[in-house]
C-alpha positions in Angstrom: 6.4 11.7 25.3 4.3 11.3 22.3 1.0 13.5 22.0 -2.5 12.1 22.1 -3.9 10.6 19.1 -7.1 12.4 18.2 -10.2 10.5 18.5 -11.3 11.6 14.9 -8.6 9.2 13.3 -9.0 6.0 15.3 -11.7 4.2 13.3 -10.6 5.6 9.9 -6.9 4.3 10.7 -8.1 1.0 11.8 -10.6 0.6 8.7 -8.2 1.9 6.1 -5.5 0.3 7.7 -6.6 -3.1 7.1 -7.5 -2.4 3.6 -4.3 -1.1 3.0 -2.4 -4.2 4.4 -4.8 -6.3 2.3 -4.0 -4.3 -1.0 -0.2 -4.4 -0.4 -0.4 -8.0 0.3 -2.3 -8.5 -3.0 0.3 -6.6 -4.8 3.3 -8.6 -3.5 1.2 -11.9 -4.2 0.4 -11.0 -7.8 3.3 -8.7 -8.9 4.2 -10.6 -12.1 0.6 -10.5 -13.4 0.2 -6.7 -12.2 3.5 -6.0 -13.9 2.5 -7.7 -17.2 -1.0 -5.9 -16.9 0.6 -2.5 -16.4 2.9 -3.0 -19.5 0.4 -4.3 -21.8 -2.0 -1.4 -20.8 0.6 1.3 -21.4 1.5 -0.5 -24.8 -2.0 -0.3 -26.1 -2.5 3.4 -24.8 0.7 5.0 -25.5 2.5 2.6 -28.0 5.3 0.0 -27.5 8.4 2.6 -27.4 6.9 4.7 -24.6 5.8 1.7 -22.9 9.2 0.1 -22.9 10.5 3.2 -21.8 8.3 3.4 -18.6 6.7 0.3 -17.7 9.2 -2.0 -19.3 11.8 -1.0 -16.9 9.7 -2.1 -14.0 10.5 -5.4 -12.6 8.1 -8.0 -10.6 10.7 -7.7 -7.9 10.4 -3.9 -7.7 6.6 -4.5 -7.7 6.9 -6.7 -4.6 9.2 -3.9 -3.0 6.5 -1.3 -3.4 3.9 -3.9 -2.2 6.1 -4.5 0.9 6.2 -0.5 1.6 2.1 -0.5 1.1 2.0 -3.2 3.9 4.3 -1.3 6.3 2.3 1.8 5.8 -1.1 -0.1 6.5 0.7 -1.8 9.8 1.5 1.7 10.8 -2.1 3.0 10.3 -3.4 0.1 12.3 -0.8 0.6 15.1 -2.0 4.4 15.3 -5.6 3.3 15.6 -4.6 0.7 18.5 -2.5 3.3 20.1 -5.5 5.7 20.0 -7.7 3.0 21.6 -5.2 2.2 24.4 -4.9 5.9 25.2 -8.5 6.4 25.3 -9.0 3.5 27.7 -6.1 4.1 30.0 -6.8 6.2 33.2 
């Protein structure tokens, strides 16, 4: 049987979890624009050769995968917050 969720993490998990879900969704939705922005930023900062070696290999598909993992992390955080509430309310 799983242990009790600490009362100190219920509200932070709910608040931050919702923000993480929103940010992950934004990464998935705007992945192509985000990929181009990162590549252009690294190109200006580090030069075209280094930017091609690092950000140039990143694809919008992989940005979407990372965004999906971020959404899953946010869902897990909200779930822990809800489980903590249910544990506190159950007799």
